[in-house]
C-alpha positions, 0 to 999 in steps of 0.5 A: 564137127569139132572147132579146129584151132591150129595156129594165130600168127601176128602180121604187120600191123595196121595202126595203133589199134589194128594188127593184121592177124592169121586164124586158122581152122575156123569153124563158121558157126552162124550168120550174124550182123549185116549177113557176115558169117561169124565164127570164134577164135581160140582167144575168145573173140567172135570172128565177123567173116565177110565171105564165108557160109556157116559150116565152112572151115576156113583161114581168115585174115584180119583186117579189124581188132578189137577187145571182143571181136575181129572182122575179116576174110576167109583166104583158104577153105579148109572145108566147104559148107553143105549150105553152100551153092554156086553163085549165078553171077559172074560178080559176086564177091566183087559186086557189093549186093545179094552177098549171100548167093553162095548160100542155098535159099532154104538156108538163107531163110533159116538165118532170117528167121534166127536174125528176128528171134533173137533180135526179138528176144535178146534186145527186146526182151520180151515174152514172144508168143510162136514165130510164124515160120518166114514167109519166102519169096517166090522169085529168088532172082530177078525180084526187083522193081527198081534198079540204078546205075551209075557211070563212070569213066574209069571202071574198077579193075579186077585183080586179074585184069590188073595183073594181066598184060592186057592193055585196057584203053575203055575205062568207061563203066555202067554198073554198080558203086564198089562197097565202101568205094563211092568213086569206084564203078564195076561194070556190069553185063547182066544182073541177075536182080531186074526182069528184062528188058533191064539188061538190055536196055542198061546194055544198050544205053552203055553201047550207044552213049560210046558210040555217040561220044557222050563222055561219061562222068567222073565222080572225083572230078566232076567231070562228064556228062552221064551220070546215072540210070534208073529203071523201074518196071512194074507189076503191070508190065510198064517201064519207066527209064531215067537218064541223069546228065551232070549238065546239058548236051542237047544235041547228044542228049536228044540223040540217046534219048531218040534211039533208045526210045526207037530200040524200046518202043515198050518203055512207058515212061522216058525221063531225064534229068540235068543236075549239076550239084555235087551228089546223085540225088534227084529229090530236089531236081526237075524231072522231065518227060521226053517221051510217054507219061511221067509216071507208071502203074503198079496194081495190087486187089485192083488198085492202081498206084501212080509212080513217078521217079521220085516215088517211093515203092516196095521194091519186090512187088510180089512180096510188098503184097504179102506183107501187106496181106500179113498186116491187114490180117494182123489188124483183124478189121470189121469195117467199123474201125478208125486206123491210123497209118503212121509212116505211110509213104504214098500211102500204099498199107492205108489204101490197102486196108481202106475198104476194110475200115470205117476211115484210115488215116495216113501220116508221112513227113515227105510232102510229095509222097502224101500228094502222091497219096492223095491222088492215088486214092482220089484215082482208086475211088477211095473216099474214107482215107486221109493223109497229113504231112509233117514230122511224126514226132511233131504231128502225131500230137494231142491236138491231132488225135483230138481232131482226127479221132481216137484210133481202135488200131494203129499201123505203123511202118517207120523207117530202119531207125525205128519209131522216135521215142516221142512217137512211142511215147504217144502211142502208150498215150494213145492206148489203141487196141491193137498196133500193127507194127511193120519193120525193116529192122528187127533190131530198132523193132526190138527196142521199141516192142521192150519200151511198150511191153508194160501195155501191150503184149506181143501176140503174133510175130510174121517174118517176111523176106522181101530180098532174097540174096540179101540178109535183109529180112521184114518183120510184122508184129501184132501188139495188143493191149494187156489186162 
């Protein structure tokens, strides 16, 4: 339908740079950065909307105004898009996760594919082959193998609760942070991201902690005892549970952990941390095993990966397998290659391709990750993989290559910021026959591809959806030497 603009009204001022504006009759035409819906205002500005679906016709109240765009929220819907579906989660719109639940999954895939194509073409400005159709996830809910929940003694109240006459005496919460609010926690009864018994474990922990009168944490005042709950599950049906306490109360800690162990005997690894510092990160903390093993196992094509509380592992196990198969297929390995695996993490990709290569060398900046990679390779009987720790831009240099050899293929899987320019230049200097670039951010991937365009041609592109109900998308690109 044609775009209809009914009115533009000026509302109350919000400082020198911002004025609230009401934009009526906007047709939502696309999905943009960070999953926000996109429309165009009568004055030519782009409008980013946080709660609409392409195809909706909406009235928007803006909360940010810039020279070229607005940001705002749809406050009325004149027409609902045919792409819309009913969200399955009761917390949709309040919780910060699963922001695309109101969009049919086939349409989510369409817009993710479009984002990859736009980033590579517009930001990269490079010649591209036909981009393969995105690989969707077989499971669109209950696919995550790791969830982290926060405790709070002052839970977030909904607008309805605030406006009602109900007196809410119990303000304890165990759930997720409200977007943009570091000290506000939404209490969760059922989350649709992790399979059972995740919800049952979380709800039991909350109920038992209240029964034992264990104070929930207050982030602002740095008071209380219970801080966070982490639950990891694996494709081998093993379960890890980690409770983080702000301070020690041995009697209550033991009572809670013992009750949890008794209620859920299927837990493989029951852990705890006493963390009295200002933030919740556990990477610099001692993790104590209360019951069972201090790790669980993931499995892929007969390989086992030891996953501890601090390990990084792709949070969608089934799609990780699809992603790694694409990576291996793009490399077209014959068994004679020397392969470098940059940003190897715990060495999952390196070990996954090891049986198809002569030798694989992984490099990673995190010492614990490299230790895990070495242990996993040993346990898997892999003798043609070596792992080295250090900052990529410093380790991946001429001396390293002289020592370990000229690779035939380089696999690189950097963080969201992409590769440091020094790493890109070293890759160009190294000049391998093929580079397989795995990315969780096609915008920074496009930037890096543009830097390598004179020497390498992109010959294959495969988007992979790792995170249904969100705007995030992975992308795998094959680069081959020109000439």
